[in-house]
C-alpha positions, 0 to 999 in steps of 0.5 A: 499499500505505501509502495503504490502511494509513493509511486503515485506521488512521484508519477504525478508531478511531471504530467502535472507540469505539462498542464500549466499554461504556456507562458507559465511553462516558459517562465518557470520550467525553462528559466528555473534551473533549481529545479531538475525537470528532466530528472524528475521526468526520467525518474517518472519514466523509470518508475512507470515502465520498470514496474518490478525492477524499481529499487525501493530503497532508491524511491525512499531516498527520493521521497526523504531527500528530494520531495521536501525540497521540491515542494518548497521550490514549487510553493515559491514559484506558485506564490 
């Protein structure tokens, strides 16, 4: 159950960035080097397509170490 929650959380962020209006995408996603969008999308692709080959330790490290900082950066952008 927790695995499913983690995968859903990580897999939702990149598609949501595609839902932003074009001016927002250019303004924020194209110019904000502090947010590693390419890495986020690549991680999502691995999680979605590797299924049982995913390293759960690596996923937990992302959740523990990277998601809190990403959440803060996104809050600043959207404020």
